[in-house]
Each structure stands twice: as C-alpha cells, then as structure tokens.
C-alpha positions as CSV (number, residue, x, y, z in Angstrom):
1,M,35.6,29.2,-4.9
2,M,35.5,26.9,-1.9
3,L,33.0,27.7,0.8
4,P,32.4,26.3,4.3
5,F,30.1,23.2,4.1
6,V,27.6,22.2,6.8
7,Y,25.0,19.5,7.3
8,A,21.6,21.1,8.0
9,G,21.0,18.6,10.9
10,N,24.0,20.1,12.6
11,A,22.8,23.7,12.1
12,S,19.4,23.3,13.8
13,N,17.8,22.6,17.1
14,D,14.8,20.9,15.5
15,T,14.6,17.1,15.2
16,N,13.7,17.6,11.5
17,G,16.4,20.2,10.9
18,N,18.1,17.9,8.3
19,L,15.0,18.5,6.0
20,C,15.6,22.3,5.9
21,M,12.0,23.1,6.7
22,T,10.8,26.7,7.5
23,G,12.1,28.0,10.8
24,T,14.4,25.0,11.5
25,L,17.8,26.4,10.5
26,I,20.0,28.6,12.7
27,P,21.2,31.6,10.6
28,E,24.5,32.0,12.6
29,K,25.4,28.4,11.6
30,I,24.3,28.8,8.0
31,S,25.3,32.2,6.8
32,G,27.8,32.2,3.9
33,K,27.9,28.4,3.8
34,I,26.8,25.6,1.5
35,V,24.2,23.5,3.3
36,L,23.5,19.8,2.8
37,C,19.7,19.1,3.1
38,D,18.0,15.7,3.1
39,H,15.2,15.0,0.6
40,G,11.7,14.6,2.0
41,G,9.0,16.3,4.1
42,Y,9.1,19.5,2.1
43,G,9.4,20.7,-1.5
44,K,12.9,20.8,-3.0
45,V,12.8,24.4,-4.1
46,E,11.2,25.3,-0.8
47,K,14.2,23.9,1.0
48,G,16.5,26.1,-1.1
49,A,14.3,29.1,-0.2
50,V,14.7,28.2,3.5
51,V,18.5,27.9,3.2
52,K,18.7,31.2,1.3
53,A,16.5,33.0,3.8
54,A,18.9,31.8,6.6
55,G,21.8,33.3,4.7
56,G,23.1,30.2,3.1
57,A,25.3,30.6,0.0
58,G,24.3,27.3,-1.7
59,M,22.6,23.9,-1.2
60,V,23.3,20.3,-1.8
61,L,20.1,18.1,-1.8
62,A,20.7,14.5,-0.9
63,N,18.3,11.8,-1.8
64,I,17.0,9.2,0.7
65,A,16.3,5.5,0.2
66,A,12.8,6.1,-1.4
67,T,14.3,8.3,-4.2
68,G,17.5,6.4,-4.7
69,K,19.6,7.7,-7.6
70,E,16.9,9.8,-9.2
71,L,17.9,13.4,-9.8
72,E,15.4,16.0,-10.9
73,A,16.3,19.4,-12.3
74,E,14.9,22.3,-10.3
75,A,14.9,26.1,-10.8
76,H,16.4,26.8,-7.4
77,L,16.6,30.3,-5.9
78,L,20.2,29.9,-5.0
79,P,23.2,27.8,-6.4
80,A,22.2,24.2,-5.7
81,T,22.8,20.6,-6.9
82,A,21.2,17.2,-6.2
83,V,22.9,14.0,-5.5
84,G,21.7,10.4,-5.1
85,Q,21.5,8.5,-1.8
86,K,24.8,6.8,-2.0
87,A,26.6,10.0,-3.0
88,G,24.8,11.8,-0.2
89,D,25.9,9.2,2.3
90,K,29.5,9.7,1.2
91,I,29.2,13.4,1.5
92,K,27.8,13.1,5.0
93,K,30.7,10.9,6.0
94,Y,33.0,13.6,4.9
95,L,31.0,16.3,6.8
96,F,31.0,14.3,10.0
97,S,34.7,13.4,9.8
98,D,36.4,16.6,8.6
99,P,36.9,19.4,11.2
100,N,36.7,22.0,8.5
101,P,34.6,20.8,5.5
102,M,34.6,22.8,2.4
103,A,32.7,22.6,-0.9
104,T,31.9,24.3,-4.2
105,I,29.2,23.9,-6.8
106,L,30.4,23.8,-10.4
107,F,28.3,23.8,-13.6
108,E,29.9,21.3,-16.0
109,G,27.5,21.8,-18.9
110,T,24.9,19.5,-20.5
111,K,25.6,15.8,-20.4
112,V,24.3,13.5,-23.2
113,G,24.3,9.8,-23.7
114,I,23.7,9.1,-20.0
115,E,23.0,5.4,-19.3
116,P,21.0,3.6,-18.3
117,S,18.1,5.4,-19.9
118,P,15.2,5.3,-19.6
119,V,14.5,4.3,-16.0
120,V,11.3,4.1,-14.1
121,A,11.1,7.3,-12.0
122,A,11.0,7.0,-8.2
123,F,7.8,9.1,-8.1
124,S,6.0,7.0,-10.8
125,S,2.7,5.4,-9.8
126,R,2.9,1.7,-9.3
127,G,0.6,-1.3,-9.0
128,P,-1.0,-3.5,-8.0
129,N,-4.3,-1.9,-8.8
130,S,-6.1,-1.7,-5.5
131,L,-9.5,-0.9,-7.0
132,T,-9.7,-3.4,-9.8
133,P,-6.8,-5.9,-9.3
134,E,-7.7,-7.9,-12.4
135,I,-6.7,-4.9,-14.5
136,L,-2.9,-4.1,-14.6
137,K,-1.9,-0.6,-14.0
138,P,0.1,1.3,-15.1
139,D,-0.5,0.7,-18.8
140,L,2.9,1.9,-19.9
141,I,5.7,4.5,-19.2
142,A,6.9,7.5,-21.2
143,P,9.4,10.3,-20.7
144,G,8.5,12.3,-17.6
145,V,11.7,13.4,-15.9
146,N,13.5,16.7,-16.5
147,I,11.4,17.6,-19.6
148,I,11.8,21.0,-21.2
149,A,8.4,22.5,-21.5
150,G,6.6,25.9,-22.1
151,W,6.0,27.9,-19.0
152,T,3.5,30.5,-18.0
153,G,4.7,34.1,-17.6
154,S,2.3,34.6,-14.7
155,K,4.7,33.1,-12.1
156,G,8.3,32.2,-11.6
157,P,9.9,28.8,-12.6
158,T,9.7,27.6,-9.0
159,G,6.0,28.6,-8.6
160,L,6.8,30.2,-5.3
161,P,5.4,33.7,-4.6
162,I,8.9,35.0,-3.7
163,D,10.2,34.0,-7.2
164,T,10.2,37.1,-9.3
165,R,12.0,35.5,-12.3
166,R,10.1,35.0,-15.5
167,V,10.9,32.5,-18.2
168,E,9.3,31.1,-21.3
169,F,10.5,27.5,-20.7
170,N,11.0,25.4,-17.6
171,I,12.3,21.9,-16.8
172,I,9.5,19.9,-15.2
173,S,9.1,16.3,-14.0
174,G,6.0,14.3,-13.3
175,T,2.9,12.7,-14.9
176,S,2.1,16.2,-16.2
177,M,5.0,15.6,-18.6
178,S,4.6,11.9,-19.5
179,C,0.9,12.3,-20.1
180,P,1.4,14.9,-22.9
181,H,4.0,12.6,-24.5
182,V,1.5,9.7,-24.7
183,S,-1.3,12.0,-25.7
184,G,0.8,13.3,-28.6
185,L,1.7,9.8,-29.7
186,A,-1.9,8.8,-29.6
187,A,-2.8,11.8,-31.8
188,L,-0.1,10.8,-34.3
189,L,-1.3,7.3,-34.5
190,M,-4.9,8.4,-35.0
191,A,-3.7,10.7,-37.8
192,A,-1.8,7.9,-39.4
193,K,-4.5,5.3,-38.8
194,P,-7.8,7.2,-38.8
195,E,-9.7,3.9,-39.0
196,W,-8.4,2.9,-35.5
197,G,-10.4,3.4,-32.4
198,I,-9.1,4.6,-29.1
199,A,-8.7,1.0,-27.7
200,T,-6.7,0.0,-30.7
201,V,-4.4,3.0,-30.3
202,R,-3.8,2.1,-26.7
203,S,-3.2,-1.6,-27.6
204,A,-0.7,-0.6,-30.3
205,L,1.2,1.5,-27.8
206,M,1.2,-1.2,-25.2
207,T,1.9,-4.3,-27.2
208,T,4.9,-2.7,-29.0
209,A,6.4,-1.1,-25.9
210,Y,9.9,-2.2,-24.9
211,T,11.1,-3.4,-21.5
212,T,14.8,-3.9,-22.1
213,Y,17.8,-1.7,-23.2
214,K,19.8,-2.4,-26.3
215,N,22.1,-4.6,-24.3
216,G,19.2,-6.9,-23.3
217,H,19.1,-5.8,-19.7
218,S,15.7,-4.9,-18.1
219,I,14.7,-1.3,-17.7
220,L,15.7,-0.3,-14.1
221,D,13.5,1.1,-11.3
222,V,15.6,4.0,-10.1
223,S,14.0,3.9,-6.7
224,T,15.4,0.4,-6.0
225,G,18.2,0.1,-8.5
226,E,16.6,-3.3,-9.5
227,P,15.0,-4.4,-12.8
228,S,11.4,-3.0,-13.1
229,T,8.4,-5.2,-13.3
230,P,4.9,-4.8,-14.9
231,F,3.8,-3.3,-11.6
232,D,6.3,-0.5,-12.3
233,Q,6.4,-0.2,-16.0
234,G,3.1,-1.7,-17.2
235,A,3.7,-3.0,-20.7
236,G,6.9,-1.0,-21.0
237,H,8.3,2.2,-22.5
238,V,6.4,3.6,-25.5
239,D,8.0,3.0,-29.0
240,P,6.1,5.2,-31.5
241,I,7.7,3.8,-34.6
242,S,6.8,0.2,-33.7
243,A,3.3,1.3,-32.6
244,L,2.5,2.3,-36.2
245,N,2.6,-1.4,-37.2
246,P,1.5,-3.6,-34.3
247,G,0.2,-6.4,-36.4
248,L,-2.6,-7.3,-34.0
249,A,-4.7,-5.3,-31.5
250,Y,-6.8,-5.9,-28.5
251,D,-9.9,-3.9,-29.3
252,L,-12.8,-2.7,-27.1
253,D,-16.1,-1.0,-27.7
254,V,-18.8,0.6,-25.6
255,N,-20.4,-2.8,-24.9
256,D,-17.2,-4.1,-23.5
257,Y,-17.0,-1.2,-21.0
258,L,-20.7,-1.7,-20.1
259,G,-20.0,-5.3,-19.4
260,F,-17.0,-4.2,-17.3
261,L,-19.3,-2.1,-15.1
262,C,-21.7,-5.0,-14.8
263,A,-18.8,-7.3,-13.7
264,L,-18.1,-4.7,-11.0
265,N,-21.7,-4.9,-9.8
266,Y,-22.6,-1.3,-10.7
267,T,-26.3,-0.6,-10.4
268,T,-28.4,0.3,-13.3
269,P,-28.7,4.0,-12.2
270,Q,-24.9,4.2,-11.8
271,I,-24.3,2.7,-15.2
272,N,-26.8,5.0,-16.9
273,I,-25.1,8.1,-15.4
274,L,-21.7,7.0,-16.9
275,A,-23.1,5.7,-20.2
276,K,-25.5,8.6,-20.7
277,K,-28.1,6.1,-21.9
278,N,-30.4,3.5,-20.5
279,F,-28.7,0.2,-20.0
280,T,-29.4,-2.8,-17.8
281,C,-27.1,-5.7,-17.1
282,D,-28.4,-9.0,-18.5
283,P,-29.2,-11.2,-15.5
284,T,-28.8,-14.3,-17.6
285,K,-25.3,-13.4,-18.7
286,K,-22.1,-14.0,-16.7
287,Y,-19.9,-10.9,-16.7
288,S,-16.3,-11.4,-15.8
289,L,-13.4,-9.0,-15.4
290,T,-11.1,-11.8,-16.7
291,D,-12.7,-11.5,-20.1
292,F,-12.2,-7.7,-20.4
293,N,-10.2,-7.4,-23.6
294,Y,-7.2,-5.6,-22.1
295,P,-3.7,-5.9,-23.6
296,S,-2.3,-7.1,-20.3
297,F,-2.9,-9.7,-17.6
298,S,-3.2,-9.1,-13.9
299,I,-3.8,-12.1,-11.6
300,P,-4.5,-11.4,-8.0
301,L,-4.3,-14.4,-5.7
302,L,-4.8,-15.1,-2.0
303,G,-1.4,-15.2,-0.2
304,T,-0.6,-17.5,2.8
305,Q,0.1,-16.0,6.2
306,V,2.8,-17.1,8.7
307,G,1.5,-19.7,11.1
308,R,-1.3,-20.8,8.9
309,R,-1.6,-23.7,6.6
310,S,-1.0,-23.1,2.9
311,G,-4.0,-22.9,0.6
312,G,-4.5,-25.2,-2.3
313,T,-4.0,-24.6,-6.0
314,T,-5.9,-21.9,-7.7
315,M,-6.9,-22.0,-11.4
316,V,-8.4,-19.1,-13.3
317,K,-9.1,-18.5,-17.0
318,Y,-8.7,-15.3,-19.0
319,S,-10.2,-14.8,-22.4
320,R,-8.8,-12.4,-25.0
321,T,-9.7,-11.5,-28.6
322,L,-7.1,-10.3,-31.1
323,T,-8.0,-8.2,-34.2
324,N,-5.8,-8.3,-37.3
325,V,-4.7,-4.7,-38.2
326,G,-2.0,-5.8,-40.6
327,S,-1.5,-8.3,-43.5
328,P,-2.7,-11.9,-43.5
329,A,-0.5,-14.0,-41.3
330,T,-0.3,-16.9,-38.8
331,Y,0.8,-16.0,-35.3
332,N,2.3,-18.4,-32.8
333,V,2.4,-17.9,-29.1
334,S,5.2,-18.1,-26.6
335,V,5.1,-17.5,-22.9
336,S,7.5,-16.8,-20.1
337,L,7.0,-16.8,-16.3
338,K,9.4,-16.0,-13.5
339,S,7.6,-17.9,-10.8
340,K,7.8,-21.7,-10.7
341,S,4.6,-21.6,-8.5
342,V,2.6,-20.6,-11.6
343,M,1.8,-22.6,-14.7
344,L,-0.1,-21.3,-17.7
345,S,-1.4,-22.7,-20.9
346,V,-2.7,-20.9,-24.0
347,D,-5.4,-22.3,-26.3
348,P,-5.1,-22.3,-29.2
349,V,-1.3,-21.8,-29.6
350,S,-1.6,-20.6,-33.2
351,L,-3.9,-18.0,-34.7
352,S,-4.3,-17.6,-38.5
353,F,-5.7,-14.4,-40.0
354,S,-6.7,-14.2,-43.7
355,Q,-8.1,-10.7,-43.9
356,L,-8.0,-7.3,-42.3
357,N,-10.0,-6.8,-39.1
358,E,-10.5,-10.5,-38.7
359,K,-10.9,-11.5,-35.0
360,K,-9.6,-14.6,-33.2
361,T,-10.2,-15.5,-29.5
362,Y,-7.8,-17.4,-27.2
363,T,-7.9,-18.5,-23.6
364,V,-5.2,-18.4,-21.0
365,T,-5.4,-20.8,-18.0
366,F,-3.3,-19.9,-15.0
367,T,-2.7,-22.5,-12.4
368,A,-1.0,-21.1,-9.2
369,G,0.2,-22.7,-6.0
370,P,0.3,-20.9,-2.6
371,R,2.8,-18.2,-1.9
372,P,3.4,-15.9,1.1
373,T,1.3,-12.7,1.3
374,N,2.8,-9.8,-0.6
375,T,4.7,-11.9,-3.0
376,F,4.8,-10.7,-6.6
377,S,5.8,-12.2,-9.9
378,S,5.6,-11.5,-13.6
379,G,5.8,-12.9,-17.1
380,R,4.8,-12.3,-20.7
381,I,2.6,-13.7,-23.5
382,I,3.9,-13.0,-27.0
383,W,2.2,-13.6,-30.3
384,S,4.5,-13.4,-33.4
385,D,4.3,-14.0,-37.1
386,G,8.1,-13.6,-37.5
387,E,7.7,-9.8,-38.4
388,H,5.4,-8.5,-35.7
389,V,5.8,-9.1,-32.0
390,V,2.6,-8.6,-30.0
391,K,3.6,-8.5,-26.3
392,S,1.3,-8.6,-23.2
393,P,2.7,-8.4,-19.7
394,I,1.6,-10.7,-16.9
395,A,1.5,-9.5,-13.3
396,I,0.8,-11.9,-10.5
397,S,0.2,-10.8,-6.9
398,W,-0.4,-12.9,-3.7
399,T,-2.2,-10.6,-1.3
400,Q,-4.2,-10.6,2.0
401,V,-7.4,-9.9,0.3
402,N,-9.5,-12.9,-0.8
403,W,-10.5,-11.7,-4.3
404,K,-13.8,-13.2,-5.5
405,W,-13.3,-13.8,-9.2
406,K,-15.9,-12.1,-11.4
C-alpha cells in the first residue's frame, strides 16, 4: 500500500529536524506517513522510535557522506529500510519535486551473492596509529557487519527500554562481531597447531590475509567507495584455511615486548607493573620500535607544509626475523610501492631454511623524499617459496609531527 511520504526536515521547526531526534518532529505533519530521516547525530533505532512516537507509519533512513553505501540491519520498532547516500539523494530530489510524494516499504526476501564483498565498514577503526605510529593498526579485518548472533532475553533487540519484544537471535554490527570471529579463528589455529605461540597465530592470520577479490580488484572501503589501504584493512581480510599453513612466521616473546616498552621510554616501575616482575632496561642497549618483530611495516615521516621549503631525504631501517613453521625451503622477496617518493631495499633478498623453527633475519631500508603533510601511501613485502606467500603490508604517512625514531 502506498502511503504519503515526507522528508523529516520539512516536518520540523528544528534546525536538526532532518535527523529525527527526540522532540523535533511535528506530529500533524508526520501522522500516517513514511518519513525520510538522515543518518547521524542519533542512534538509528532511536530515530525510528521518534518517528513512531510522532505517529509515523514507517521510516526510510538515508546515509550521509561519512557512511556512503553501507547498510546495517536494525530491529526497528516500525517498518523501516535503509538506503545509501546516492540513493538517499535521489529520494530527496523526488520528495522536493513531487507535490504529492508517495512510498511503500516492501520486503523482498534474503539476498545472497551480493558483490563486492567483503568491504571495509564505514565504522571500522582506521590508522595511522596516533600513539605508536611505527606500529600499523589495524592488524586485519574480519566479518563484522549484519552478523546473526545470540541475544540476551533480558532486553529487546533494539536495546531500548520501550522495546518489549524478546528474541533469541539478533543481527548486530561492530567490532563486537568481528572480534569473536578472529578470536574463534585464533582458537582453531591453536587447536590445530598447539606448538604455536600467540604471536605466531597472529602472524599466520596477518601474513595470509587477502586484500583483493577474485577478480583481482582491491577490497573497497565502503565509506569512500575507493580501494582500501593498509590504514583501513591492515594486512587484509582473514583467510582461515591459508592461515593453517603460512610457511613462515614473525614470532615475538616476552623479551620483545619488554624491549618495546623500553623503546617507548617506560620507566622501570611502569614496566614492572605491566610485566608483573622486576625488569630494568639495559642502558647499554639501543631499543628501537623499528626492530619490533611485527608482521607489518608502518613508516611515519615528517610532511612539508605550504609556504615552507621541502625537507631532505629520510632514510630509516627496519629489522625483522622470520621463523620457519613449514618444510625446508628457500624464500625470495618481492616488493611493491605505490609512491615514487619512496624507495626500499631488502637485505638479503633470499632466505633459505633447512629445518623447522629455524630463524632468519632481514633488514628493510626505506629512503623517502619530502611529501605534503597528510599524504599517505602503501605497499607490500612478500616472501615466497613458490607454495607459500608471506605478505606484509607497508603503510607510509607524512604528518605534521616530527617523529623521533627510536
């Protein structure tokens, strides 16, 4: 059944009426109609509750630029649907041009095979890492949008006090969903490979993650519609089957983490609290974050500002150690960089492993020219023996902060 259709901004005297916030809608202009609300400023199910309280018969929730095409399933309190920004703009054009706009909301069933998939969620946390820029975050991405999960019976699916419905399952989005996926995969790997430590498990998940679709195109960032970068996806999307056989691993132990804290200039009392034991940084040893054996590379550089002379070339070295967790093999390195302002060299270019758990160290030297502040680039370092492909993302940022290399 077609119903009258109205834009919330035209049914309110409030400057934020388009956001459908509490007390902003005029019931006389809402009653019995489907209402278009804009995303932002308020929870999505809360917007629906506001529309329903004002007498609305349904709601269309339109994304804004920050959320792009991303659509999240919500257990609304009234018939409702969500549309991406471009679709929302078209709907608004119709609402503003037709003297008697009408609409209906139809359920067309479950859709499968939606492409592209996966994509980086608009709400997903992104880099650069503001606290320790030499460490790339996020590590990787995993399913976290519209996940069917068990739900408590103590409150309704919206979580709102006015929601009296009770369900055993709900559709949820967020890190609260992607984290259990990765935790479960880590548990599976530890069950299959009980000799592996936590760092090896993380390394296996990161170095075998994928960053492209089957057609070869890069995983998209849904908030921009552009290909995602290591600052969005980290090492990529988890691939549990490949993670069972990574070939090589970037391992870490307690001493590595203690050295990490020393490189960050933590005091002895601070380190002892975290380590739960007495430890003092060796004053004769040079601790460096660039030597922390992480499966990724993050290179923060000082950007140039408008009106100021460009800085000179910066050279920095990173050291990494690979552990053989597979059969004896010789691995050769290949590199790729998107920025012509950066050059890198790897030494050595070949690593031969003759036995299990054998370790080999290599050094990566980055030489970077000046770039404007807030410029970002990326690349990859790949070790392969023809069977295994051990991938490490490279994330480069030119910022306003003059990082002192440690």
